[in-house]
Biotite code that builds the C-alpha atoms (Angstrom):
import biotite.structure as struc

atoms = struc.array([
    struc.Atom([-65.162, 41.567, 7.161], chain_id="A", res_id=1, res_name="UNK", atom_name="CA", element="C"),
    struc.Atom([-62.862, 39.311, 5.349], chain_id="A", res_id=2, res_name="UNK", atom_name="CA", element="C"),
    struc.Atom([-59.217, 40.158, 4.743], chain_id="A", res_id=3, res_name="UNK", atom_name="CA", element="C"),
    struc.Atom([-57.909, 38.039, 1.839], chain_id="A", res_id=4, res_name="UNK", atom_name="CA", element="C"),
    struc.Atom([-54.405, 38.592, 2.712], chain_id="A", res_id=5, res_name="UNK", atom_name="CA", element="C"),
    struc.Atom([-54.888, 37.155, 6.243], chain_id="A", res_id=6, res_name="UNK", atom_name="CA", element="C"),
    struc.Atom([-57.762, 34.798, 6.145], chain_id="A", res_id=7, res_name="UNK", atom_name="CA", element="C"),
    struc.Atom([-57.773, 33.858, 2.535], chain_id="A", res_id=8, res_name="UNK", atom_name="CA", element="C"),
    struc.Atom([-54.056, 33.037, 2.451], chain_id="A", res_id=9, res_name="UNK", atom_name="CA", element="C"),
    struc.Atom([-54.375, 31.274, 5.919], chain_id="A", res_id=10, res_name="UNK", atom_name="CA", element="C"),
    struc.Atom([-57.272, 29.110, 4.723], chain_id="A", res_id=11, res_name="UNK", atom_name="CA", element="C"),
    struc.Atom([-55.328, 27.985, 1.505], chain_id="A", res_id=12, res_name="UNK", atom_name="CA", element="C"),
    struc.Atom([-52.156, 27.248, 3.402], chain_id="A", res_id=13, res_name="UNK", atom_name="CA", element="C"),
    struc.Atom([-54.074, 25.493, 6.173], chain_id="A", res_id=14, res_name="UNK", atom_name="CA", element="C"),
    struc.Atom([-55.686, 23.161, 3.688], chain_id="A", res_id=15, res_name="UNK", atom_name="CA", element="C"),
    struc.Atom([-52.318, 22.090, 2.337], chain_id="A", res_id=16, res_name="UNK", atom_name="CA", element="C"),
    struc.Atom([-50.874, 21.831, 5.956], chain_id="A", res_id=17, res_name="UNK", atom_name="CA", element="C"),
    struc.Atom([-53.816, 19.587, 7.063], chain_id="A", res_id=18, res_name="UNK", atom_name="CA", element="C"),
    struc.Atom([-53.121, 17.167, 4.079], chain_id="A", res_id=19, res_name="UNK", atom_name="CA", element="C"),
    struc.Atom([-49.501, 17.257, 4.734], chain_id="A", res_id=20, res_name="UNK", atom_name="CA", element="C"),
    struc.Atom([-49.984, 16.314, 8.384], chain_id="A", res_id=21, res_name="UNK", atom_name="CA", element="C"),
    struc.Atom([-52.341, 13.548, 7.327], chain_id="A", res_id=22, res_name="UNK", atom_name="CA", element="C"),
    struc.Atom([-49.978, 12.152, 4.638], chain_id="A", res_id=23, res_name="UNK", atom_name="CA", element="C"),
    struc.Atom([-46.881, 12.279, 6.952], chain_id="A", res_id=24, res_name="UNK", atom_name="CA", element="C"),
    struc.Atom([-48.544, 10.234, 9.785], chain_id="A", res_id=25, res_name="UNK", atom_name="CA", element="C"),
    struc.Atom([-46.884, 12.483, 12.205], chain_id="A", res_id=26, res_name="UNK", atom_name="CA", element="C"),
    struc.Atom([-49.452, 13.886, 14.644], chain_id="A", res_id=27, res_name="UNK", atom_name="CA", element="C"),
    struc.Atom([-50.141, 17.665, 14.668], chain_id="A", res_id=28, res_name="UNK", atom_name="CA", element="C"),
    struc.Atom([-48.691, 18.010, 18.110], chain_id="A", res_id=29, res_name="UNK", atom_name="CA", element="C"),
    struc.Atom([-45.285, 16.802, 16.806], chain_id="A", res_id=30, res_name="UNK", atom_name="CA", element="C"),
    struc.Atom([-45.165, 19.181, 13.820], chain_id="A", res_id=31, res_name="UNK", atom_name="CA", element="C"),
    struc.Atom([-42.930, 22.234, 13.835], chain_id="A", res_id=32, res_name="UNK", atom_name="CA", element="C"),
    struc.Atom([-42.828, 25.179, 11.379], chain_id="A", res_id=33, res_name="UNK", atom_name="CA", element="C"),
    struc.Atom([-40.749, 28.141, 10.760], chain_id="A", res_id=34, res_name="UNK", atom_name="CA", element="C"),
    struc.Atom([-42.262, 31.197, 9.068], chain_id="A", res_id=35, res_name="UNK", atom_name="CA", element="C"),
    struc.Atom([-40.059, 33.404, 7.010], chain_id="A", res_id=36, res_name="UNK", atom_name="CA", element="C"),
    struc.Atom([-41.889, 36.629, 7.258], chain_id="A", res_id=37, res_name="UNK", atom_name="CA", element="C"),
    struc.Atom([-44.008, 37.927, 10.157], chain_id="A", res_id=38, res_name="UNK", atom_name="CA", element="C"),
    struc.Atom([-46.320, 40.312, 8.157], chain_id="A", res_id=39, res_name="UNK", atom_name="CA", element="C"),
    struc.Atom([-49.989, 40.005, 8.009], chain_id="A", res_id=40, res_name="UNK", atom_name="CA", element="C"),
    struc.Atom([-50.095, 37.013, 5.619], chain_id="A", res_id=41, res_name="UNK", atom_name="CA", element="C"),
    struc.Atom([-47.484, 35.056, 7.726], chain_id="A", res_id=42, res_name="UNK", atom_name="CA", element="C"),
    struc.Atom([-49.310, 35.724, 10.934], chain_id="A", res_id=43, res_name="UNK", atom_name="CA", element="C"),
    struc.Atom([-52.626, 35.168, 9.419], chain_id="A", res_id=44, res_name="UNK", atom_name="CA", element="C"),
    struc.Atom([-51.408, 31.618, 8.387], chain_id="A", res_id=45, res_name="UNK", atom_name="CA", element="C"),
    struc.Atom([-49.950, 31.026, 11.697], chain_id="A", res_id=46, res_name="UNK", atom_name="CA", element="C"),
    struc.Atom([-53.163, 31.954, 13.519], chain_id="A", res_id=47, res_name="UNK", atom_name="CA", element="C"),
    struc.Atom([-55.040, 29.597, 11.271], chain_id="A", res_id=48, res_name="UNK", atom_name="CA", element="C"),
    struc.Atom([-52.650, 26.685, 11.961], chain_id="A", res_id=49, res_name="UNK", atom_name="CA", element="C"),
    struc.Atom([-52.661, 27.374, 15.687], chain_id="A", res_id=50, res_name="UNK", atom_name="CA", element="C"),
    struc.Atom([-56.508, 27.099, 15.616], chain_id="A", res_id=51, res_name="UNK", atom_name="CA", element="C"),
    struc.Atom([-56.180, 23.824, 13.757], chain_id="A", res_id=52, res_name="UNK", atom_name="CA", element="C"),
    struc.Atom([-53.798, 22.534, 16.403], chain_id="A", res_id=53, res_name="UNK", atom_name="CA", element="C"),
    struc.Atom([-56.334, 23.594, 19.115], chain_id="A", res_id=54, res_name="UNK", atom_name="CA", element="C"),
    struc.Atom([-58.971, 21.666, 17.289], chain_id="A", res_id=55, res_name="UNK", atom_name="CA", element="C"),
    struc.Atom([-56.606, 18.607, 17.402], chain_id="A", res_id=56, res_name="UNK", atom_name="CA", element="C"),
    struc.Atom([-56.468, 18.957, 21.241], chain_id="A", res_id=57, res_name="UNK", atom_name="CA", element="C"),
    struc.Atom([-53.629, 21.146, 21.944], chain_id="A", res_id=58, res_name="UNK", atom_name="CA", element="C"),
    struc.Atom([-53.903, 24.174, 24.184], chain_id="A", res_id=59, res_name="UNK", atom_name="CA", element="C"),
    struc.Atom([-53.307, 27.492, 22.610], chain_id="A", res_id=60, res_name="UNK", atom_name="CA", element="C"),
    struc.Atom([-49.884, 27.807, 24.438], chain_id="A", res_id=61, res_name="UNK", atom_name="CA", element="C"),
    struc.Atom([-48.861, 24.235, 23.226], chain_id="A", res_id=62, res_name="UNK", atom_name="CA", element="C"),
    struc.Atom([-49.949, 25.121, 19.657], chain_id="A", res_id=63, res_name="UNK", atom_name="CA", element="C"),
    struc.Atom([-47.938, 28.386, 19.609], chain_id="A", res_id=64, res_name="UNK", atom_name="CA", element="C"),
    struc.Atom([-44.872, 26.625, 20.820], chain_id="A", res_id=65, res_name="UNK", atom_name="CA", element="C"),
    struc.Atom([-44.726, 24.644, 17.667], chain_id="A", res_id=66, res_name="UNK", atom_name="CA", element="C"),
    struc.Atom([-44.074, 27.751, 15.547], chain_id="A", res_id=67, res_name="UNK", atom_name="CA", element="C"),
    struc.Atom([-41.307, 30.291, 15.004], chain_id="A", res_id=68, res_name="UNK", atom_name="CA", element="C"),
    struc.Atom([-41.720, 33.576, 13.030], chain_id="A", res_id=69, res_name="UNK", atom_name="CA", element="C"),
    struc.Atom([-38.583, 35.094, 11.546], chain_id="A", res_id=70, res_name="UNK", atom_name="CA", element="C"),
    struc.Atom([-38.552, 38.515, 9.886], chain_id="A", res_id=71, res_name="UNK", atom_name="CA", element="C"),
    struc.Atom([-35.968, 41.320, 9.327], chain_id="A", res_id=72, res_name="UNK", atom_name="CA", element="C"),
    struc.Atom([-35.627, 41.807, 13.018], chain_id="A", res_id=73, res_name="UNK", atom_name="CA", element="C"),
    struc.Atom([-34.998, 38.107, 13.752], chain_id="A", res_id=74, res_name="UNK", atom_name="CA", element="C"),
    struc.Atom([-36.876, 35.461, 15.769], chain_id="A", res_id=75, res_name="UNK", atom_name="CA", element="C"),
])
């Protein structure tokens, strides 16, 4: 099953994120991101980026510490 809201949006954003990381010259482990919105699309994007960080050598816990999700209920 493919959910375009979660996986499709995540894949497109991840492609841009990977290029931004490469262009910045700052390693993935030193990147930080804040997501405004913790709905299915925001969480889907975060999951895709966490997987990228894991592929770059971080543990899942280390990768998750690089992100904050903010929604109507706060952080």
